[in-house]
BAFI-3210 file (N, C-alpha, C; in Angstrom, 3 decimals, decimal comma, padded with zeros to 6 digits):
// residues 68
n [1|2|3|4|5|6|7|8|9|10|11|12|13|14|15|16|17|18|19|20|21|22|23|24|25|26|27|28|29|30|31|32|33|34|35|36|37|38|39|40|41|42|43|44|45|46|47|48|49|50|51|52|53|54|55|56|57|58|59|60|61|62|63|64|65|66|67|68]
n.u [004,079|006,086|007,867|009,654|010,273|009,173|010,665|009,292|008,917|010,371|011,616|014,295|014,431|011,874|011,027|013,353|015,482|017,233|015,894|013,603|014,212|015,111|012,767|010,791|011,730|011,413|008,633|007,842|008,978|007,474|004,900|005,202|005,743|003,313|001,657|002,816|002,394|-000,376|-000,704|000,348|-001,656|-003,725|-005,983|-005,700|-007,745|-008,383|-005,968|-005,953|-008,138|-007,052|-005,234|-002,792|-000,507|-000,085|002,661|003,864|003,022|004,337|006,992|007,034|006,413|008,658|010,556|010,338|011,891|012,319|010,771|008,591]
n.v [035,796|034,214|035,371|033,751|030,242|027,313|024,349|021,052|018,465|016,956|019,103|020,081|022,619|023,474|022,682|022,807|020,403|021,085|023,003|021,844|020,211|022,012|023,608|021,782|021,103|023,546|023,790|021,618|022,402|024,746|023,653|022,089|024,129|025,552|023,606|023,384|025,951|025,946|024,024|025,484|027,266|025,823|024,714|022,945|021,046|020,748|019,712|017,274|016,099|015,423|013,620|014,365|015,376|018,368|018,675|017,165|018,680|021,107|020,241|019,628|022,124|023,554|022,683|024,253|026,841|029,147|032,138|031,750]
n.w [-051,845|-049,502|-046,641|-045,359|-045,225|-043,564|-043,197|-043,616|-041,147|-038,183|-035,865|-033,816|-032,819|-032,335|-029,841|-027,843|-026,381|-024,364|-023,025|-021,960|-019,713|-017,518|-017,479|-016,738|-014,193|-012,870|-013,002|-011,390|-008,958|-008,463|-008,220|-005,904|-004,120|-004,155|-002,997|-000,459|000,472|000,588|002,610|004,724|005,234|006,284|008,840|012,014|012,126|009,394|008,445|009,808|008,552|006,082|006,834|007,995|010,469|012,463|013,004|010,960|008,788|009,303|009,018|006,292|005,182|005,961|004,162|001,966|001,896|000,540|-000,241|001,462]
ca.u [005,391|006,382|009,156|010,498|009,550|009,533|010,696|008,520|009,691|010,508|012,751|014,656|014,259|010,494|011,023|014,719|015,583|017,960|014,936|012,574|014,661|014,955|011,366|010,081|012,157|010,766|007,209|007,722|009,263|006,331|003,778|005,486|005,615|001,876|001,138|003,305|001,701|-001,729|-000,579|000,600|-002,901|-004,743|-006,147|-005,423|-008,846|-008,226|-004,825|-006,407|-009,016|-006,257|-004,350|-001,469|-000,434|000,540|004,119|004,210|002,813|005,438|008,205|006,920|006,469|010,029|011,353|010,227|012,374|012,402|009,512|007,463]
ca.v [035,239|034,152|035,929|032,609|028,973|026,374|023,013|020,019|017,480|017,132|019,987|020,226|024,001|023,739|022,503|022,325|019,517|021,759|023,853|021,050|019,759|023,082|024,036|020,764|021,244|024,743|023,475|020,746|023,241|025,633|022,832|021,757|025,361|025,818|022,631|023,746|027,177|025,531|023,401|026,504|027,986|024,913|024,580|021,589|020,167|020,463|018,804|015,959|015,564|014,839|012,605|014,917|016,059|019,693|018,517|016,733|019,829|022,039|019,674|019,774|023,555|023,983|022,308|025,350|027,974|030,329|032,868|031,361]
ca.w [-051,574|-048,075|-046,239|-045,054|-045,228|-042,506|-043,788|-042,934|-040,404|-036,747|-035,643|-032,416|-032,385|-031,956|-028,386|-027,589|-025,225|-023,293|-022,326|-021,298|-018,395|-016,532|-017,406|-015,962|-012,798|-012,334|-012,838|-010,210|-007,795|-008,224|-007,740|-004,505|-003,352|-003,990|-002,025|000,868|000,857|000,978|003,934|005,742|005,493|006,806|010,291|012,527|011,701|007,968|008,316|010,271|007,506|004,995|007,407|008,302|011,756|012,347|012,965|009,602|007,907|009,555|008,426|004,840|004,888|006,168|002,994|001,010|002,653|-000,319|-000,474|002,322]
c.u [005,675|007,752|010,161|009,650|010,060|009,511|009,906|009,450|009,747|011,769|013,029|014,436|012,832|010,283|012,380|014,806|016,322|017,021|013,943|012,974|014,495|013,505|010,549|010,446|011,511|009,286|006,984|007,962|008,061|005,109|003,980|005,307|004,146|001,261|001,558|002,651|000,277|-001,702|-000,414|-000,657|-004,006|-004,782|-005,805|-006,504|-008,730|-007,062|-005,213|-007,297|-008,238|-005,187|-002,942|-001,534|000,164|002,075|004,591|004,075|003,955|006,737|008,190|007,042|007,908|010,931|011,359|010,612|012,373|011,020|008,355|007,712]
c.v [035,324|034,749|034,835|031,358|028,119|024,989|022,011|019,081|017,824|017,946|020,139|021,651|024,305|023,556|021,922|021,509|020,176|022,635|023,028|020,599|020,835|023,554|023,063|020,881|022,455|024,481|022,604|021,550|024,117|024,867|022,461|022,989|025,709|024,878|022,992|025,028|026,863|024,873|024,446|027,289|027,111|024,919|023,151|020,608|019,795|019,511|017,393|015,294|014,909|013,876|013,077|015,602|017,453|019,628|018,079|017,891|020,829|021,548|019,837|021,241|024,063|023,640|023,423|026,640|029,260|030,889|032,398|031,778]
c.w [-050,070|-047,787|-045,898|-045,087|-044,077|-043,119|-042,957|-042,183|-038,927|-036,477|-034,161|-031,922|-031,963|-030,447|-028,002|-026,299|-024,074|-022,467|-021,512|-019,900|-017,336|-016,392|-016,574|-014,482|-012,143|-012,086|-011,608|-008,937|-007,447|-007,715|-006,271|-003,624|-003,105|-002,960|-000,612|001,363|001,303|002,353|005,026|006,104|006,077|008,325|010,709|012,107|010,233|007,733|008,730|009,221|006,369|005,512|007,708|009,665|011,539|012,290|011,583|008,615|008,072|008,925|006,908|004,432|004,986|004,982|001,956|001,719|001,838|-000,582|000,379|003,746]
res [m|a|l|f|t|i|p|a|g|n|h|s|w|s|h|p|s|w|f|l|g|p|a|r|e|i|a|v|y|l|a|k|r|r|s|r|l|a|l|s|n|m|t|s|d|q|l|r|d|i|g|i|t|p|d|q|a|e|a|e|i|a|k|s|w|f|w|i]
***
């Protein structure tokens, strides 16, 4: 005998929509932060290889003021 049963069907509680919006925003923020952190560790030659000037990299890095 099961302690509880889960009814069949599509349930909003399995992935509440109120959670997906903020979770997606956090994921995007963290991805941008990782990219900016990677830029901050690149040399001028590496930046040139990907087509970015040091000034452009600095401007992008400055957008992530929190924890960098």
